[in-house]
C-alpha positions as protocol buffer text, in pm:
chain_id: "A"
residue {
  index: 1
  type: MET
  ca { x: 12629 y: 10948 z: 8862 }
}
residue {
  index: 2
  type: ILE
  ca { x: 12583 y: 11054 z: 9226 }
}
residue {
  index: 3
  type: ASN
  ca { x: 12417 y: 11378 z: 9119 }
}
residue {
  index: 4
  type: LEU
  ca { x: 12183 y: 11186 z: 8887 }
}
residue {
  index: 5
  type: LEU
  ca { x: 12090 y: 10946 z: 9167 }
}
residue {
  index: 6
  type: LYS
  ca { x: 12011 y: 11239 z: 9396 }
}
residue {
  index: 7
  type: LEU
  ca { x: 11801 y: 11389 z: 9118 }
}
residue {
  index: 8
  type: GLU
  ca { x: 11614 y: 11062 z: 9063 }
}
residue {
  index: 9
  type: ILE
  ca { x: 11548 y: 11024 z: 9437 }
}
residue {
  index: 10
  type: PHE
  ca { x: 11415 y: 11381 z: 9449 }
}
residue {
  index: 11
  type: LYS
  ca { x: 11189 y: 11310 z: 9150 }
}
residue {
  index: 12
  type: LEU
  ca { x: 11067 y: 10989 z: 9313 }
}
residue {
  index: 13
  type: LYS
  ca { x: 10970 y: 11178 z: 9628 }
}
residue {
  index: 14
  type: LYS
  ca { x: 10766 y: 11416 z: 9413 }
}
residue {
  index: 15
  type: ASN
  ca { x: 10628 y: 11139 z: 9190 }
}
residue {
  index: 16
  type: LEU
  ca { x: 10250 y: 11139 z: 9225 }
}
residue {
  index: 17
  type: SER
  ca { x: 10201 y: 10800 z: 9057 }
}
residue {
  index: 18
  type: PHE
  ca { x: 10434 y: 10636 z: 9311 }
}
residue {
  index: 19
  type: LYS
  ca { x: 10231 y: 10776 z: 9600 }
}
residue {
  index: 20
  type: ILE
  ca { x: 9900 y: 10682 z: 9440 }
}
residue {
  index: 21
  type: ILE
  ca { x: 10012 y: 10325 z: 9372 }
}
residue {
  index: 22
  type: CYS
  ca { x: 10135 y: 10290 z: 9733 }
}
residue {
  index: 23
  type: LEU
  ca { x: 9796 y: 10401 z: 9864 }
}
residue {
  index: 24
  type: ALA
  ca { x: 9614 y: 10184 z: 9609 }
}
residue {
  index: 25
  type: VAL
  ca { x: 9801 y: 9871 z: 9720 }
}
residue {
  index: 26
  type: ILE
  ca { x: 9707 y: 9938 z: 10085 }
}
residue {
  index: 27
  type: PHE
  ca { x: 9345 y: 10016 z: 9993 }
}
residue {
  index: 28
  type: ILE
  ca { x: 9308 y: 9702 z: 9778 }
}
residue {
  index: 29
  type: GLU
  ca { x: 9437 y: 9485 z: 10063 }
}
residue {
  index: 30
  type: LEU
  ca { x: 9194 y: 9649 z: 10307 }
}
residue {
  index: 31
  type: VAL
  ca { x: 8903 y: 9584 z: 10070 }
}
residue {
  index: 32
  type: TYR
  ca { x: 9017 y: 9223 z: 10015 }
}
residue {
  index: 33
  type: VAL
  ca { x: 9031 y: 9153 z: 10388 }
}
residue {
  index: 34
  type: TYR
  ca { x: 8694 y: 9323 z: 10443 }
}
residue {
  index: 35
  type: LYS
  ca { x: 8524 y: 9114 z: 10171 }
}
residue {
  index: 36
  type: ASN
  ca { x: 8694 y: 8779 z: 10232 }
}
residue {
  index: 37
  type: GLY
  ca { x: 8766 y: 8782 z: 10603 }
}
residue {
  index: 38
  type: THR
  ca { x: 9097 y: 8748 z: 10782 }
}
residue {
  index: 39
  type: ILE
  ca { x: 9355 y: 8474 z: 10817 }
}
residue {
  index: 40
  type: THR
  ca { x: 9646 y: 8448 z: 11057 }
}
residue {
  index: 41
  type: GLY
  ca { x: 9946 y: 8676 z: 11012 }
}
residue {
  index: 42
  type: ILE
  ca { x: 10186 y: 8395 z: 10920 }
}
residue {
  index: 43
  type: LYS
  ca { x: 9940 y: 8259 z: 10663 }
}
residue {
  index: 44
  type: ALA
  ca { x: 9897 y: 8607 z: 10518 }
}
residue {
  index: 45
  type: PHE
  ca { x: 10275 y: 8636 z: 10492 }
}
residue {
  index: 46
  type: GLU
  ca { x: 10302 y: 8308 z: 10300 }
}
residue {
  index: 47
  type: CYS
  ca { x: 10011 y: 8392 z: 10069 }
}
residue {
  index: 48
  type: SER
  ca { x: 10153 y: 8736 z: 9988 }
}
residue {
  index: 49
  type: MET
  ca { x: 10493 y: 8587 z: 9911 }
}
residue {
  index: 50
  type: TYR
  ca { x: 10361 y: 8374 z: 9625 }
}
residue {
  index: 51
  type: ASP
  ca { x: 10103 y: 8624 z: 9498 }
}
residue {
  index: 52
  type: VAL
  ca { x: 10321 y: 8719 z: 9203 }
}
residue {
  index: 53
  type: ALA
  ca { x: 10030 y: 8834 z: 8985 }
}
residue {
  index: 54
  type: THR
  ca { x: 9949 y: 9132 z: 9207 }
}
residue {
  index: 55
  type: MET
  ca { x: 10314 y: 9232 z: 9230 }
}
residue {
  index: 56
  type: MET
  ca { x: 10360 y: 9199 z: 8854 }
}
residue {
  index: 57
  type: VAL
  ca { x: 10073 y: 9437 z: 8784 }
}
residue {
  index: 58
  type: VAL
  ca { x: 10193 y: 9688 z: 9045 }
}
residue {
  index: 59
  type: GLY
  ca { x: 10552 y: 9672 z: 8917 }
}
residue {
  index: 60
  type: ALA
  ca { x: 10448 y: 9695 z: 8551 }
}
residue {
  index: 61
  type: ILE
  ca { x: 10236 y: 10005 z: 8610 }
}
residue {
  index: 62
  type: PHE
  ca { x: 10504 y: 10191 z: 8803 }
}
residue {
  index: 63
  type: SER
  ca { x: 10806 y: 10100 z: 8590 }
}
residue {
  index: 64
  type: SER
  ca { x: 10619 y: 10190 z: 8271 }
}
residue {
  index: 65
  type: LEU
  ca { x: 10511 y: 10525 z: 8411 }
}
residue {
  index: 66
  type: PHE
  ca { x: 10853 y: 10600 z: 8558 }
}
residue {
  index: 67
  type: ILE
  ca { x: 11078 y: 10500 z: 8266 }
}
residue {
  index: 68
  type: GLY
  ca { x: 10827 y: 10522 z: 7981 }
}
residue {
  index: 69
  type: GLY
  ca { x: 10721 y: 10864 z: 8101 }
}
residue {
  index: 70
  type: GLU
  ca { x: 11083 y: 10981 z: 8097 }
}
residue {
  index: 71
  type: PHE
  ca { x: 11108 y: 10887 z: 7730 }
}
residue {
  index: 72
  type: LEU
  ca { x: 10774 y: 11043 z: 7639 }
}
residue {
  index: 73
  type: ASN
  ca { x: 10860 y: 11367 z: 7824 }
}
residue {
  index: 74
  type: ARG
  ca { x: 11207 y: 11362 z: 7664 }
}
residue {
  index: 75
  type: THR
  ca { x: 11363 y: 11396 z: 8010 }
}
residue {
  index: 76
  type: ILE
  ca { x: 11620 y: 11130 z: 7922 }
}
residue {
  index: 77
  type: ASN
  ca { x: 11711 y: 11315 z: 7602 }
}
residue {
  index: 78
  type: GLN
  ca { x: 11764 y: 11635 z: 7799 }
}
residue {
  index: 79
  type: GLN
  ca { x: 11992 y: 11464 z: 8050 }
}
residue {
  index: 80
  type: ILE
  ca { x: 12212 y: 11321 z: 7773 }
}
residue {
  index: 81
  type: VAL
  ca { x: 12222 y: 11653 z: 7586 }
}
residue {
  index: 82
  type: SER
  ca { x: 12318 y: 11822 z: 7914 }
}
residue {
  index: 83
  type: GLY
  ca { x: 12639 y: 11619 z: 7920 }
}
residue {
  index: 84
  type: TYR
  ca { x: 12560 y: 11315 z: 8132 }
}
residue {
  index: 85
  type: SER
  ca { x: 12690 y: 10987 z: 7990 }
}
residue {
  index: 86
  type: ARG
  ca { x: 12439 y: 10730 z: 7870 }
}
residue {
  index: 87
  type: ILE
  ca { x: 12567 y: 10471 z: 8116 }
}
residue {
  index: 88
  type: SER
  ca { x: 12518 y: 10703 z: 8414 }
}
residue {
  index: 89
  type: VAL
  ca { x: 12170 y: 10803 z: 8295 }
}
residue {
  index: 90
  type: PHE
  ca { x: 12079 y: 10438 z: 8239 }
}
residue {
  index: 91
  type: PHE
  ca { x: 12198 y: 10306 z: 8573 }
}
residue {
  index: 92
  type: SER
  ca { x: 12051 y: 10595 z: 8770 }
}
residue {
  index: 93
  type: LYS
  ca { x: 11711 y: 10506 z: 8621 }
}
residue {
  index: 94
  type: VAL
  ca { x: 11764 y: 10134 z: 8679 }
}
residue {
  index: 95
  type: ILE
  ca { x: 11875 y: 10169 z: 9042 }
}
residue {
  index: 96
  type: ILE
  ca { x: 11583 y: 10393 z: 9138 }
}
residue {
  index: 97
  type: THR
  ca { x: 11338 y: 10171 z: 8947 }
}
residue {
  index: 98
  type: PHE
  ca { x: 11466 y: 9867 z: 9138 }
}
residue {
  index: 99
  type: LEU
  ca { x: 11438 y: 10053 z: 9469 }
}
residue {
  index: 100
  type: ALA
  ca { x: 11096 y: 10210 z: 9413 }
}
residue {
  index: 101
  type: THR
  ca { x: 10935 y: 9902 z: 9259 }
}
residue {
  index: 102
  type: GLU
  ca { x: 11062 y: 9681 z: 9542 }
}
residue {
  index: 103
  type: ILE
  ca { x: 10916 y: 9925 z: 9795 }
}
residue {
  index: 104
  type: LEU
  ca { x: 10580 y: 9893 z: 9619 }
}
residue {
  index: 105
  type: MET
  ca { x: 10612 y: 9515 z: 9608 }
}
residue {
  index: 106
  type: ILE
  ca { x: 10695 y: 9489 z: 9979 }
}
residue {
  index: 107
  type: ILE
  ca { x: 10414 y: 9722 z: 10091 }
}
residue {
  index: 108
  type: TYR
  ca { x: 10160 y: 9456 z: 9998 }
}
residue {
  index: 109
  type: PRO
  ca { x: 10288 y: 9176 z: 10228 }
}
residue {
  index: 110
  type: ILE
  ca { x: 10355 y: 9424 z: 10511 }
}
residue {
  index: 111
  type: THR
  ca { x: 9998 y: 9555 z: 10489 }
}
residue {
  index: 112
  type: SER
  ca { x: 9854 y: 9205 z: 10462 }
}
residue {
  index: 113
  type: VAL
  ca { x: 10048 y: 9069 z: 10761 }
}
residue {
  index: 114
  type: PHE
  ca { x: 9973 y: 9377 z: 10976 }
}
residue {
  index: 115
  type: ILE
  ca { x: 9598 y: 9376 z: 10911 }
}
residue {
  index: 116
  type: ASN
  ca { x: 9553 y: 9001 z: 10949 }
}
residue {
  index: 117
  type: THR
  ca { x: 9771 y: 8981 z: 11262 }
}
residue {
  index: 118
  type: LEU
  ca { x: 9582 y: 9271 z: 11416 }
}
residue {
  index: 119
  type: THR
  ca { x: 9244 y: 9108 z: 11354 }
}
residue {
  index: 120
  type: ASN
  ca { x: 9321 y: 8736 z: 11379 }
}
residue {
  index: 121
  type: GLY
  ca { x: 9655 y: 8694 z: 11555 }
}
residue {
  index: 122
  type: PHE
  ca { x: 9988 y: 8586 z: 11411 }
}
residue {
  index: 123
  type: GLY
  ca { x: 9902 y: 8217 z: 11419 }
}
residue {
  index: 124
  type: CYS
  ca { x: 10211 y: 8082 z: 11593 }
}
residue {
  index: 125
  type: ASP
  ca { x: 10473 y: 8171 z: 11853 }
}
residue {
  index: 126
  type: PHE
  ca { x: 10708 y: 8436 z: 11717 }
}
residue {
  index: 127
  type: ASN
  ca { x: 11044 y: 8279 z: 11805 }
}
residue {
  index: 128
  type: SER
  ca { x: 11391 y: 8276 z: 11652 }
}
residue {
  index: 129
  type: ASN
  ca { x: 11303 y: 7995 z: 11410 }
}
residue {
  index: 130
  type: VAL
  ca { x: 11004 y: 8187 z: 11276 }
}
residue {
  index: 131
  type: LEU
  ca { x: 11216 y: 8502 z: 11245 }
}
residue {
  index: 132
  type: LEU
  ca { x: 11484 y: 8316 z: 11049 }
}
residue {
  index: 133
  type: TYR
  ca { x: 11215 y: 8166 z: 10826 }
}
residue {
  index: 134
  type: ILE
  ca { x: 11068 y: 8510 z: 10752 }
}
residue {
  index: 135
  type: VAL
  ca { x: 11411 y: 8662 z: 10683 }
}
residue {
  index: 136
  type: ARG
  ca { x: 11503 y: 8375 z: 10449 }
}
residue {
  index: 137
  type: VAL
  ca { x: 11174 y: 8395 z: 10257 }
}
residue {
  index: 138
  type: LEU
  ca { x: 11196 y: 8774 z: 10228 }
}
residue {
  index: 139
  type: PHE
  ca { x: 11554 y: 8757 z: 10103 }
}
residue {
  index: 140
  type: LEU
  ca { x: 11469 y: 8500 z: 9836 }
}
residue {
  index: 141
  type: ARG
  ca { x: 11155 y: 8692 z: 9741 }
}
residue {
  index: 142
  type: VAL
  ca { x: 11360 y: 9010 z: 9688 }
}
residue {
  index: 143
  type: ILE
  ca { x: 11594 y: 8815 z: 9458 }
}
residue {
  index: 144
  type: ILE
  ca { x: 11294 y: 8693 z: 9258 }
}
residue {
  index: 145
  type: ASP
  ca { x: 11154 y: 9047 z: 9252 }
}
residue {
  index: 146
  type: PHE
  ca { x: 11480 y: 9184 z: 9114 }
}
residue {
  index: 147
  type: SER
  ca { x: 11466 y: 8933 z: 8830 }
}
residue {
  index: 148
  type: LEU
  ca { x: 11104 y: 9027 z: 8764 }
}
residue {
  index: 149
  type: ILE
  ca { x: 11181 y: 9400 z: 8777 }
}
residue {
  index: 150
  type: SER
  ca { x: 11465 y: 9344 z: 8530 }
}
residue {
  index: 151
  type: LEU
  ca { x: 11211 y: 9209 z: 8282 }
}
residue {
  index: 152
  type: LEU
  ca { x: 10991 y: 9517 z: 8336 }
}
residue {
  index: 153
  type: ILE
  ca { x: 11294 y: 9743 z: 8284 }
}
residue {
  index: 154
  type: PHE
  ca { x: 11377 y: 9553 z: 7964 }
}
residue {
  index: 155
  type: PHE
  ca { x: 11027 y: 9616 z: 7827 }
}
residue {
  index: 156
  type: ALA
  ca { x: 11038 y: 9982 z: 7935 }
}
residue {
  index: 157
  type: PHE
  ca { x: 11364 y: 10048 z: 7748 }
}
residue {
  index: 158
  type: LEU
  ca { x: 11247 y: 9837 z: 7453 }
}
residue {
  index: 159
  type: PHE
  ca { x: 10918 y: 10018 z: 7393 }
}
residue {
  index: 160
  type: LYS
  ca { x: 11002 y: 10359 z: 7546 }
}
residue {
  index: 161
  type: ASP
  ca { x: 10630 y: 10401 z: 7598 }
}
residue {
  index: 162
  type: THR
  ca { x: 10390 y: 10373 z: 7889 }
}
residue {
  index: 163
  type: LEU
  ca { x: 10092 y: 10180 z: 7753 }
}
residue {
  index: 164
  type: LYS
  ca { x: 10296 y: 9932 z: 7546 }
}
residue {
  index: 165
  type: THR
  ca { x: 10516 y: 9850 z: 7844 }
}
residue {
  index: 166
  type: ILE
  ca { x: 10218 y: 9791 z: 8075 }
}
residue {
  index: 167
  type: GLY
  ca { x: 10030 y: 9583 z: 7818 }
}
residue {
  index: 168
  type: VAL
  ca { x: 10319 y: 9362 z: 7709 }
}
residue {
  index: 169
  type: SER
  ca { x: 10444 y: 9313 z: 8067 }
}
residue {
  index: 170
  type: ILE
  ca { x: 10106 y: 9195 z: 8195 }
}
residue {
  index: 171
  type: LEU
  ca { x: 10031 y: 8982 z: 7888 }
}
residue {
  index: 172
  type: THR
  ca { x: 10375 y: 8820 z: 7907 }
}
residue {
  index: 173
  type: PHE
  ca { x: 10310 y: 8716 z: 8264 }
}
residue {
  index: 174
  type: LEU
  ca { x: 9947 y: 8609 z: 8230 }
}
residue {
  index: 175
  type: ILE
  ca { x: 9969 y: 8432 z: 7894 }
}
residue {
  index: 176
  type: GLY
  ca { x: 10336 y: 8331 z: 7895 }
}
residue {
  index: 177
  type: THR
  ca { x: 10339 y: 8186 z: 8245 }
}
residue {
  index: 178
  type: GLY
  ca { x: 10002 y: 8018 z: 8192 }
}
residue {
  index: 179
  type: CYS
  ca { x: 10118 y: 7851 z: 7871 }
}
residue {
  index: 180
  type: LEU
  ca { x: 10445 y: 7739 z: 8028 }
}
residue {
  index: 181
  type: PHE
  ca { x: 10260 y: 7591 z: 8326 }
}
residue {
  index: 182
  type: THR
  ca { x: 10026 y: 7394 z: 8098 }
}
residue {
  index: 183
  type: LEU
  ca { x: 10301 y: 7270 z: 7866 }
}
residue {
  index: 184
  type: SER
  ca { x: 10542 y: 7193 z: 8151 }
}
residue {
  index: 185
  type: LYS
  ca { x: 10333 y: 6892 z: 8249 }
}
residue {
  index: 186
  type: SER
  ca { x: 10416 y: 6711 z: 7926 }
}
residue {
  index: 187
  type: ASN
  ca { x: 10763 y: 6837 z: 7835 }
}
residue {
  index: 188
  type: GLU
  ca { x: 11074 y: 6822 z: 8056 }
}
residue {
  index: 189
  type: PHE
  ca { x: 11254 y: 7109 z: 7881 }
}
residue {
  index: 190
  type: ILE
  ca { x: 10955 y: 7342 z: 7915 }
}
residue {
  index: 191
  type: ASN
  ca { x: 10920 y: 7228 z: 8276 }
}
residue {
  index: 192
  type: LEU
  ca { x: 11278 y: 7345 z: 8337 }
}
residue {
  index: 193
  type: ILE
  ca { x: 11195 y: 7682 z: 8181 }
}
residue {
  index: 194
  type: TYR
  ca { x: 10882 y: 7709 z: 8397 }
}
residue {
  index: 195
  type: LYS
  ca { x: 11094 y: 7647 z: 8707 }
}
residue {
  index: 196
  type: LEU
  ca { x: 11280 y: 7970 z: 8619 }
}
residue {
  index: 197
  type: THR
  ca { x: 10963 y: 8178 z: 8638 }
}
residue {
  index: 198
  type: ALA
  ca { x: 10868 y: 8392 z: 8937 }
}
residue {
  index: 199
  type: ASN
  ca { x: 10535 y: 8212 z: 8958 }
}
residue {
  index: 200
  type: SER
  ca { x: 10704 y: 7876 z: 9015 }
}
residue {
  index: 201
  type: GLN
  ca { x: 10988 y: 7994 z: 9239 }
}
residue {
  index: 202
  type: SER
  ca { x: 10768 y: 8209 z: 9464 }
}
residue {
  index: 203
  type: ARG
  ca { x: 10580 y: 7897 z: 9575 }
}
residue {
  index: 204
  type: LEU
  ca { x: 10908 y: 7717 z: 9637 }
}
residue {
  index: 205
  type: ILE
  ca { x: 11051 y: 7977 z: 9876 }
}
residue {
  index: 206
  type: ILE
  ca { x: 10772 y: 7945 z: 10136 }
}
residue {
  index: 207
  type: SER
  ca { x: 10854 y: 7579 z: 10190 }
}
residue {
  index: 208
  type: ALA
  ca { x: 10993 y: 7528 z: 10539 }
}
residue {
  index: 209
  type: ASP
  ca { x: 11221 y: 7248 z: 10421 }
}
residue {
  index: 210
  type: ILE
  ca { x: 11350 y: 7398 z: 10095 }
}
residue {
  index: 211
  type: SER
  ca { x: 11680 y: 7232 z: 10006 }
}
residue {
  index: 212
  type: VAL
  ca { x: 12017 y: 7405 z: 9972 }
}
residue {
  index: 213
  type: ASP
  ca { x: 12031 y: 7294 z: 9608 }
}
residue {
  index: 214
  type: ASN
  ca { x: 11701 y: 7468 z: 9537 }
}
residue {
  index: 215
  type: ILE
  ca { x: 11821 y: 7786 z: 9708 }
}
residue {
  index: 216
  type: ILE
  ca { x: 12143 y: 7788 z: 9504 }
}
residue {
  index: 217
  type: PHE
  ca { x: 11948 y: 7722 z: 9182 }
}
residue {
  index: 218
  type: LEU
  ca { x: 11707 y: 8004 z: 9265 }
}
residue {
  index: 219
  type: LEU
  ca { x: 11985 y: 8251 z: 9345 }
}
residue {
  index: 220
  type: LEU
  ca { x: 12199 y: 8172 z: 9042 }
}
residue {
  index: 221
  type: SER
  ca { x: 11915 y: 8155 z: 8791 }
}
residue {
  index: 222
  type: ASN
  ca { x: 11763 y: 8486 z: 8901 }
}
residue {
  index: 223
  type: LEU
  ca { x: 12096 y: 8669 z: 8917 }
}
residue {
  index: 224
  type: ILE
  ca { x: 12192 y: 8544 z: 8570 }
}
residue {
  index: 225
  type: ILE
  ca { x: 11853 y: 8644 z: 8426 }
}
residue {
  index: 226
  type: MET
  ca { x: 11878 y: 8984 z: 8593 }
}
residue {
  index: 227
  type: PHE
  ca { x: 12227 y: 9060 z: 8455 }
}
residue {
  index: 228
  type: ILE
  ca { x: 12135 y: 8941 z: 8105 }
}
residue {
  index: 229
  type: LEU
  ca { x: 11819 y: 9153 z: 8090 }
}
residue {
  index: 230
  type: ILE
  ca { x: 11991 y: 9463 z: 8230 }
}
residue {
  index: 231
  type: TYR
  ca { x: 12279 y: 9422 z: 7985 }
}
residue {
  index: 232
  type: ILE
  ca { x: 12043 y: 9388 z: 7687 }
}
residue {
  index: 233
  type: SER
  ca { x: 11845 y: 9688 z: 7812 }
}
residue {
  index: 234
  type: TYR
  ca { x: 12164 y: 9895 z: 7824 }
}
residue {
  index: 235
  type: ILE
  ca { x: 12261 y: 9788 z: 7470 }
}
residue {
  index: 236
  type: GLN
  ca { x: 11917 y: 9902 z: 7353 }
}
residue {
  index: 237
  type: PHE
  ca { x: 11956 y: 10233 z: 7532 }
}
residue {
  index: 238
  type: ARG
  ca { x: 12308 y: 10287 z: 7397 }
}
residue {
  index: 239
  type: ARG
  ca { x: 12168 y: 10255 z: 7044 }
}
residue {
  index: 240
  type: TYR
  ca { x: 11879 y: 10489 z: 7124 }
}
residue {
  index: 241
  type: ASP
  ca { x: 11863 y: 10768 z: 6867 }
}
residue {
  index: 242
  type: LEU
  ca { x: 11810 y: 11113 z: 7015 }
}
residue {
  index: 243
  type: LYS
  ca { x: 11551 y: 11290 z: 6805 }
}
């Protein structure tokens, strides 16, 4: 397992798509600020925390290329044939996918806050209360991201293909979340389901007076979703037929 993780980290360092996506995220933010003007750093932080759509696209592209590409190149098959257990191969991929995708997802808010603070100021006194607020929001956002990444991993192991994973991931978010949002206004059960989505929860976490009950609900719901999706993904992978 340790050797596989070292191998995956080495491959990530050499992964051209990871580097290109990192640069693309920074470039897109620069273009956005240039075209639309700047806001304060704290406002940029809050906006980037609930901009789930951008993060979904970035995460979908990378996870599909990273895991889907491993299936298409038969790298996974070779690792299993070489004697590595399926569970060690699976979790080495999952751990590195979580790590790399979260790095990509966090580059966006860092870039946004840096550029906007540099050009328009932070917008408020940076004291201990502001620091605690930022730490709390970032922590909760990472939890939401992990749940979101779990869904992307599920699709990657389900389709074992790059294009299908990208397409279904993006469509699920755009169409699925949109439909849930519309239907949630007239149905309490669907409203509860919508509250479990990253789109809904990401707007909740930037609230300065978020309740403890909401934080507990967010933590538990995302952790449960993450474990369920990872478990189902592993079951799929365990049944994967080496051809």
